[in-house]
MMTF fields as JSON, N, C-alpha, C and O atoms, coordinates in Angstrom:
{
  "mmtfVersion": "1.0.0",
  "mmtfProducer": "UNKNOWN",
  "numBonds": 267,
  "numAtoms": 268,
  "numGroups": 67,
  "numChains": 1,
  "numModels": 1,
  "chainsPerModel": [1],
  "groupsPerChain": [67],
  "chainIdList": ["A"],
  "bondAtomList": [4, 2, 8, 6, 12, 10, 16, 14, 20, 18, 24, 22, 28, 26, 32, 30, 36, 34, 40, 38, 44, 42, 48, 46, 52, 50, 56, 54, 60, 58, 64, 62, 68, 66, 72, 70, 76, 74, 80, 78, 84, 82, 88, 86, 92, 90, 96, 94, 100, 98, 104, 102, 108, 106, 112, 110, 116, 114, 120, 118, 124, 122, 128, 126, 132, 130, 136, 134, 140, 138, 144, 142, 148, 146, 152, 150, 156, 154, 160, 158, 164, 162, 168, 166, 172, 170, 176, 174, 180, 178, 184, 182, 188, 186, 192, 190, 196, 194, 200, 198, 204, 202, 208, 206, 212, 210, 216, 214, 220, 218, 224, 222, 228, 226, 232, 230, 236, 234, 240, 238, 244, 242, 248, 246, 252, 250, 256, 254, 260, 258, 264, 262],
  "bondOrderList": [1, 1, 1, 1, 1, 1, 1, 1, 1, 1, 1, 1, 1, 1, 1, 1, 1, 1, 1, 1, 1, 1, 1, 1, 1, 1, 1, 1, 1, 1, 1, 1, 1, 1, 1, 1, 1, 1, 1, 1, 1, 1, 1, 1, 1, 1, 1, 1, 1, 1, 1, 1, 1, 1, 1, 1, 1, 1, 1, 1, 1, 1, 1, 1, 1, 1],
  "groupList": [{"groupName": "UNK", "atomNameList": ["N", "CA", "C", "O"], "elementList": ["N", "C", "C", "O"], "formalChargeList": [0, 0, 0, 0], "bondAtomList": [1, 0, 2, 1, 3, 2], "bondOrderList": [1, 1, 2], "singleLetterCode": "X", "chemCompType": "L-PEPTIDE LINKING"}],
  "groupTypeList": [0, 0, 0, 0, 0, 0, 0, 0, 0, 0, 0, 0, 0, 0, 0, 0, 0, 0, 0, 0, 0, 0, 0, 0, 0, 0, 0, 0, 0, 0, 0, 0, 0, 0, 0, 0, 0, 0, 0, 0, 0, 0, 0, 0, 0, 0, 0, 0, 0, 0, 0, 0, 0, 0, 0, 0, 0, 0, 0, 0, 0, 0, 0, 0, 0, 0, 0],
  "groupIdList": [1, 2, 3, 4, 5, 6, 7, 8, 9, 10, 11, 12, 13, 14, 15, 16, 17, 18, 19, 20, 21, 22, 23, 24, 25, 26, 27, 28, 29, 30, 31, 32, 33, 34, 35, 36, 37, 38, 39, 40, 41, 42, 43, 44, 45, 46, 47, 48, 49, 50, 51, 52, 53, 54, 55, 56, 57, 58, 59, 60, 61, 62, 63, 64, 65, 66, 67],
  "secStructList": [7, 7, 7, 7, 7, 3, 3, 7, 6, 6, 7, 7, 1, 2, 2, 2, 2, 2, 2, 2, 2, 2, 1, 1, 1, 1, 7, 1, 1, 7, 7, 5, 7, 7, 7, 7, 4, 4, 4, 6, 3, 3, 7, 5, 7, 7, 1, 1, 6, 6, 2, 2, 2, 2, 2, 2, 2, 2, 6, 6, 6, 6, 6, 7, 7, 7, 7],
  "xCoordList": [-26.728, -26.561, -24.982, -24.644, -24.231, -23.334, -22.506, -22.972, -20.869, -20.302, -19.23, -18.825, -19.114, -18.483, -17.46, -17.16, -16.822, -15.827, -16.252, -16.66, -16.051, -15.581, -14.814, -14.883, -13.909, -13.036, -13.539, -14.463, -12.869, -14.385, -13.052, -12.48, -12.004, -11.073, -11.213, -10.328, -12.002, -12.218, -12.069, -11.856, -12.114, -11.138, -10.472, -9.755, -9.873, -8.458, -8.088, -7.334, -9.195, -8.916, -9.756, -10.316, -9.835, -10.869, -11.727, -12.895, -11.666, -13.336, -13.803, -14.132, -14.098, -13.869, -14.396, -15.556, -13.475, -14.399, -15.792, -16.911, -15.481, -16.985, -18.159, -19.383, -17.433, -19.203, -19.669, -20.684, -19.299, -19.625, -20.513, -21.576, -19.614, -20.277, -21.891, -22.766, -21.942, -22.951, -23.452, -24.468, -23.115, -24.281, -24.709, -25.339, -24.345, -25.11, -25.483, -24.612, -25.997, -26.726, -28.071, -28.932, -27.581, -29.796, -30.013, -30.931, -29.643, -29.365, -30.223, -29.785, -31.752, -31.802, -31.079, -30.212, -31.296, -30.204, -28.772, -27.892, -28.582, -27.032, -26.641, -27.201, -25.436, -25.088, -23.499, -22.982, -22.628, -21.265, -20.41, -20.615, -19.539, -18.784, -16.968, -16.362, -16.742, -15.529, -14.365, -13.672, -14.173, -13.356, -11.635, -11.098, -11.129, -9.73, -8.769, -8.573, -8.564, -8.131, -6.652, -6.452, -5.697, -4.682, -5.707, -5.031, -6.398, -7.18, -7.704, -8.074, -8.561, -9.065, -10.372, -10.633, -11.016, -12.514, -13.304, -12.999, -14.618, -14.978, -15.433, -15.238, -16.241, -16.774, -18.185, -18.352, -19.485, -20.589, -20.856, -20.372, -21.89, -23.169, -24.116, -24.892, -24.238, -25.418, -26.241, -26.265, -27.606, -29.015, -28.47, -27.728, -29.266, -29.205, -28.392, -27.778, -28.747, -28.842, -29.082, -28.566, -30.623, -31.165, -30.297, -29.718, -30.384, -28.889, -27.884, -27.572, -27.267, -25.577, -25.659, -24.705, -27.038, -27.428, -27.871, -27.377, -28.517, -29.127, -27.656, -27.409, -27.014, -25.466, -24.266, -23.66, -23.974, -23.289, -24.124, -23.476, -25.702, -26.568, -25.6, -24.865, -26.166, -25.97, -24.538, -24.378, -22.648, -22.254, -21.989, -21.208, -22.578, -21.645, -22.718, -22.426, -24.168, -24.389, -23.907, -24.017, -23.369, -22.219, -20.917, -20.096, -20.756, -19.064, -17.996, -16.839, -18.574, -17.893, -17.81, -17.286, -18.636, -18.905, -17.405, -16.277, -18.232, -17.773, -16.461, -16.416, -15.645, -14.774, -15.063, -14.778],
  "yCoordList": [-8.361, -7.635, -7.748, -8.536, -6.302, -6.388, -5.6, -4.773, -6.05, -5.124, -3.87, -3.647, -3.447, -1.219, -0.728, -0.977, 0.033, 1.088, 1.946, 1.875, 2.737, 4.002, 5.027, 5.224, 5.822, 6.565, 7.402, 8.106, 7.485, 8.303, 9.267, 8.538, 10.637, 11.31, 12.044, 12.821, 11.884, 12.644, 11.448, 11.883, 9.778, 9.041, 9.257, 9.95, 8.832, 10.142, 9.076, 9.514, 6.945, 7.321, 5.997, 5.42, 5.421, 3.959, 4.986, 4.626, 6.218, 6.303, 6.717, 5.618, 7.549, 7.618, 6.206, 5.981, 5.329, 4.235, 4.159, 4.371, 3.819, 3.876, 5.057, 5.003, 5.927, 6.776, 6.49, 7.169, 5.785, 6.159, 4.971, 4.943, 3.548, 2.691, 2.542, 1.699, 3.335, 3.944, 5.007, 4.69, 5.613, 6.398, 6.11, 6.958, 4.632, 3.991, 3.205, 3.556, 2.649, 1.631, 1.574, 0.918, 3.055, 2.981, 3.276, 4.078, 3.152, 3.06, 1.406, 0.639, 1.171, 0.614, -0.035, 0.606, -1.097, -1.716, -1.564, -1.832, -1.028, -0.957, -2.101, -2.408, -2.454, -2.528, -2.4, -2.51, -2.204, -1.713, -2.819, -3.719, -2.554, -4.362, -3.747, -4.364, -3.112, -3.085, -1.906, -2.093, -0.868, 0.233, -0.43, -1.527, 1.658, 0.792, 2.684, 3.56, 2.243, 4.23, 4.473, 5.451, 2.83, 4.242, 3.599, 2.588, 3.624, 3.622, 4.103, 4.165, 5.351, 6.044, 5.375, 5.906, 4.513, 3.475, 2.546, 1.566, 3.008, 2.048, 1.384, 1.819, 0.0, -0.938, -1.6, -1.853, -1.881, -2.12, -2.697, -2.757, -3.177, -3.629, -3.911, -4.772, -2.895, -3.042, -3.403, -4.626, -2.788, -3.786, -3.452, -4.043, -2.367, -1.867, -0.046, 0.256, 0.803, 1.333, 3.035, 4.139, 1.909, 3.541, 3.18, 3.982, 2.383, 2.046, 2.74, 3.164, 2.723, 3.183, 4.914, 5.569, 5.358, 6.652, 7.544, 8.621, 7.024, 6.567, 6.701, 7.786, 5.969, 5.517, 7.028, 7.483, 7.615, 8.263, 9.289, 10.111, 10.273, 10.766, 10.967, 11.81, 9.806, 10.175, 9.917, 9.948, 9.516, 9.661, 11.65, 12.255, 12.212, 13.652, 14.303, 15.41, 13.664, 13.989, 14.536, 15.468, 13.196, 12.799, 13.721, 13.733, 14.185, 15.27, 14.117, 14.209, 12.735, 11.946, 11.695, 10.723, 13.099, 12.046, 11.45, 11.867, 10.176, 10.136, 10.679, 11.839, 10.562, 11.53, 10.518, 10.383],
  "zCoordList": [-11.0, -10.528, -11.65, -12.532, -10.925, -12.22, -11.206, -10.422, -11.344, -10.332, -11.075, -12.216, -10.176, -10.207, -9.618, -8.45, -10.399, -8.663, -9.619, -10.779, -8.842, -8.811, -8.119, -6.906, -9.122, -8.201, -7.578, -7.984, -6.187, -5.243, -4.992, -4.18, -5.171, -5.098, -3.775, -3.418, -3.237, -1.573, -0.605, 0.526, -0.649, -0.213, 0.09, -0.632, 1.781, 1.789, 3.464, 4.333, 3.642, 4.865, 5.126, 4.194, 6.792, 6.201, 6.906, 6.752, 7.683, 7.737, 6.543, 6.097, 5.626, 4.302, 3.954, 3.608, 4.076, 3.338, 4.174, 3.707, 5.479, 6.518, 6.276, 6.391, 5.969, 6.603, 4.599, 4.444, 3.178, 2.121, 1.907, 1.287, 2.807, 2.645, 4.105, 3.909, 5.188, 5.508, 4.285, 3.667, 4.112, 3.209, 1.898, 1.266, 1.257, 0.091, 1.34, 2.135, 1.746, 1.993, 2.572, 3.157, 1.857, 1.708, 0.894, 1.069, -0.822, -2.332, -1.822, -0.964, -2.796, -3.791, -4.842, -5.437, -5.114, -5.986, -5.756, -6.574, -4.357, -4.648, -3.243, -2.191, -3.905, -2.373, -2.275, -3.387, -1.28, -1.091, -0.623, 0.192, -1.255, -1.469, -0.681, 0.195, -1.0, -0.811, -1.154, -2.155, -0.456, -0.303, -0.831, -0.987, -1.012, -0.683, -1.193, -2.035, -0.036, 0.578, -0.832, -1.551, -0.734, -1.271, -3.218, -3.407, -4.06, -4.752, -4.926, -6.099, -3.45, -4.087, -4.905, -5.984, -4.576, -4.883, -4.375, -3.696, -4.842, -3.725, -4.772, -5.907, -4.498, -5.501, -4.83, -3.637, -6.317, -5.834, -6.954, -8.084, -6.286, -6.763, -7.146, -6.733, -8.408, -8.315, -8.694, -8.553, -9.477, -9.494, -11.641, -12.426, -11.72, -13.417, -12.917, -11.894, -14.125, -14.536, -13.579, -13.405, -13.083, -12.66, -11.105, -10.371, -11.019, -9.509, -8.943, -7.83, -10.584, -10.198, -10.764, -11.183, -10.626, -10.965, -9.193, -8.858, -8.641, -7.502, -6.664, -6.139, -6.585, -5.69, -6.318, -5.347, -7.387, -8.089, -7.934, -8.583, -7.327, -6.896, -4.78, -4.265, -4.358, -2.838, -2.65, -1.43, -3.605, -2.858, -3.153, -2.419, -4.016, -4.072, -3.17, -2.715, -2.778, -2.027, -0.12, 0.677, -0.267, 1.071, 0.828, 1.746, 0.138, -0.373, -0.685, -0.276, -1.633, -1.797, -3.125, -3.67, -3.866, -6.204, -6.913, -7.174, -7.027, -7.887, -8.669, -8.257, -9.329, -10.826, -11.404, -12.594]
}
């Protein structure tokens, strides 16, 4: 597993962070670690590049596309 931090401009409050956590909870090979409202980012543990791609797709579909 590797740690990745994604810039997510749509994160503006703690509710956004919780939505990101909930929506990405079903992505196989990816695990939410933490969200940063001020930094507009979220950190995840991902198994491989396929999991990272699935994570980014899920975020975009949830309305929080990574920059």
